[in-house]
C-alpha positions as CSV (number, residue, x, y, z in Angstrom):
1,M,112.6,236.4,40.0
2,S,109.6,238.5,40.4
3,T,108.1,239.8,43.6
4,T,105.1,237.4,43.3
5,D,107.4,234.4,43.2
6,N,109.2,235.7,46.3
7,N,105.9,236.1,48.2
8,Q,104.8,232.6,47.4
9,N,108.0,231.1,48.7
10,N,107.8,233.1,52.0
11,Q,104.1,232.2,52.6
12,Q,103.7,229.5,55.3
13,P,101.1,226.7,54.9
14,P,97.8,227.4,56.9
15,R,97.6,226.1,60.4
16,P,95.1,223.3,61.2
17,W,91.8,224.6,62.6
18,Y,92.4,223.1,66.0
19,K,95.5,225.2,66.5
20,E,93.6,228.4,66.1
21,P,92.7,230.1,69.4
22,W,89.6,231.8,68.1
23,V,88.0,228.4,67.2
24,W,88.4,227.3,70.8
25,G,86.9,230.5,72.0
26,I,83.8,229.9,69.8
27,I,83.5,226.3,71.0
28,A,83.9,227.1,74.7
29,G,80.6,229.0,75.0
30,P,78.3,226.2,73.9
31,A,80.5,223.6,75.7
32,I,80.1,225.5,79.0
33,V,76.3,225.7,78.5
34,V,76.1,221.9,77.9
35,V,78.1,221.1,81.0
36,A,76.0,223.5,83.1
37,G,72.8,221.9,81.7
38,F,73.9,218.5,82.8
39,I,74.9,219.8,86.3
40,T,71.4,221.5,86.6
41,L,69.7,218.3,85.4
42,G,71.6,216.2,88.0
43,Y,70.6,218.6,90.8
44,A,67.0,218.7,89.7
45,L,66.8,214.9,89.7
46,S,68.4,214.6,93.1
47,V,66.2,217.1,95.0
48,K,62.7,216.1,96.0
49,D,60.2,218.9,95.1
50,S,57.7,218.7,98.0
51,L,55.4,221.3,96.5
52,V,54.5,219.2,93.6
53,T,52.0,216.3,94.1
54,D,51.5,213.3,91.8
55,D,47.8,212.9,92.6
56,Y,46.0,216.3,92.3
57,Y,42.6,214.6,92.4
58,K,43.4,212.9,95.8
59,E,44.8,216.2,97.2
60,G,41.7,218.0,96.1
61,K,39.5,215.5,97.9
62,N,41.6,215.9,101.0
63,I,41.1,219.7,101.0
64,I,37.3,219.1,100.7
65,L,37.5,216.7,103.7
66,E,39.4,219.3,105.7
67,V,36.8,221.9,105.0
68,E,34.1,219.4,105.9
69,R,35.8,218.8,109.3
70,D,35.9,222.6,109.9
71,K,32.2,222.9,109.0
72,S,31.4,220.0,111.3
73,A,33.1,221.8,114.2
74,A,31.0,224.9,113.4
75,Q,27.8,222.9,113.3
76,H,28.6,221.5,116.7
77,H,29.4,225.0,118.1
78,L,32.9,223.9,119.1
79,S,35.5,226.2,120.4
80,A,38.5,225.7,122.8
81,Q,40.4,227.9,125.1
82,V,44.1,226.9,125.2
83,Y,46.4,227.8,128.1
84,I,50.1,227.1,127.6
85,Q,52.3,226.7,130.7
86,P,54.7,229.6,131.2
87,N,57.7,227.3,130.7
88,L,56.1,226.0,127.4
89,D,56.1,222.3,128.6
90,G,52.4,221.7,128.9
91,A,48.9,222.9,128.2
92,M,45.3,223.0,129.5
93,V,42.5,222.9,126.9
94,I,38.9,223.8,127.8
95,L,36.6,222.6,125.0
96,D,33.0,223.9,124.6
97,G,30.3,222.7,122.3
98,E,28.6,219.5,121.4
99,Y,31.2,216.7,121.3
100,D,31.9,213.2,122.7
101,N,34.1,213.9,125.7
102,T,34.9,210.2,126.0
103,R,37.1,210.4,122.9
104,K,40.8,211.2,122.8
105,L,41.9,214.5,121.2
106,T,45.0,215.4,119.3
107,L,46.7,218.8,119.8
108,T,49.3,219.7,117.2
109,F,51.7,222.7,117.1
110,F,53.1,223.3,113.7
111,H,56.3,225.4,113.6
112,N,58.1,227.0,110.6
113,L,60.7,224.4,111.0
114,Q,59.2,220.9,110.8
115,E,61.6,219.4,113.3
116,N,60.1,221.7,115.9
117,D,56.5,220.5,115.3
118,L,54.8,218.9,118.3
119,T,51.8,216.5,118.5
120,V,50.3,215.4,121.8
121,E,47.4,213.2,122.7
122,L,44.8,214.5,125.1
123,L,43.1,211.8,127.1
124,P,39.4,212.1,128.0
125,P,38.9,214.2,131.2
126,E,37.7,212.5,134.4
127,N,34.1,212.8,135.5
128,N,32.9,213.9,132.0
129,G,34.6,217.3,132.3
130,K,35.6,219.7,129.6
131,Q,39.1,220.4,130.8
132,Y,42.0,218.5,129.2
133,T,45.6,218.8,130.5
134,V,48.8,217.5,128.9
135,K,52.5,217.6,129.7
136,F,54.6,218.0,126.5
137,P,57.5,215.5,125.9
138,K,59.7,218.5,125.2
139,P,59.0,222.3,125.6
140,L,57.8,224.2,122.6
141,A,60.7,225.7,120.6
142,D,61.2,229.4,120.3
143,G,59.0,230.9,117.6
144,K,56.7,233.8,117.1
145,N,54.1,232.1,114.8
146,W,52.6,228.6,115.3
147,T,49.7,226.9,113.7
148,V,47.8,225.1,116.4
149,R,45.2,222.4,115.6
150,L,42.9,220.5,117.9
151,E,41.0,217.5,116.5
152,D,39.1,214.4,117.6
153,D,40.6,211.0,117.1
154,A,37.8,209.9,114.7
155,G,38.7,212.7,112.3
156,Q,35.2,214.2,112.4
157,W,36.1,217.8,113.3
158,R,39.0,220.2,113.9
159,L,39.7,223.6,115.3
160,E,42.7,225.5,114.0
161,K,44.4,228.9,114.5
162,R,47.6,230.8,113.7
163,W,49.0,231.6,117.2
164,N,51.2,234.7,117.5
165,T,53.1,234.2,120.7
166,E,54.0,237.9,121.0
167,K,50.3,239.0,120.8
168,E,48.6,236.2,122.7
169,K,51.4,235.1,125.1
170,N,50.2,231.9,126.8
171,A,46.4,231.8,126.1
172,F,44.4,231.8,122.9
173,Q,41.1,230.7,121.5
174,L,40.6,228.0,118.8
175,T,37.6,228.3,116.6
176,P,36.4,226.5,113.3
177,K,38.4,227.8,110.4
178,Y,35.4,227.8,108.1
179,Q,31.9,228.6,109.1
180,E,28.8,226.9,107.5
181,D,27.5,228.9,104.6
182,K,24.3,230.8,105.4
183,A,21.7,230.4,102.7
C-alpha cells in the first residue's frame, strides 16, 4: 500500500456545517442585531413622544393666537405685580391697564415637573378694585424657576414671565411677552 492510500483511509468525513463553531460565530452577530432591532421597535411603539404633534398646522395657528393674546395685553397697557405669601400658599395680584375687572382671571404656575403645576382662579375684586387675592389649594413646590401666566377667562390677553425664586423671592412683575411692532 502506498502512502496516499493510507492517508485516504485515515481521513474522516467532513462535519456538517451546523457542527462548526465558526459558523455560529458568524450567524450570532446578525441574529443579535435583529433581536435588538425588535426590542427597540417595541420600545419605540410603547412610548408616547410628546414632542411630536400630528397637526402642525393647528399648532402653528395656536402659536399665532398666543402671540395675538400677548399683543392684546400690550395694546391694553396691561401689567401685574404679583406678591406670593411667604409660606407659598397664596398670592395677591395687582393688575394695571385697561381691562374688564368684572371677569375672572386665571393664574398658572408651571414647574419643571408637571405634577407640581398649579392653576388657580382669581375672582373679580370687590368695589371694582384692582387687587385680586387667592389662597392656593396646596403650597407651591420647591423650585428655582417657574413660568407664571395670568390670563382673562375669555382668552383675550395674557401676561407671562419666567420667575426665578432666588432673584425675586416673593414679588415679581408680569408684563406682555411680545410688544406690538412699531411701524
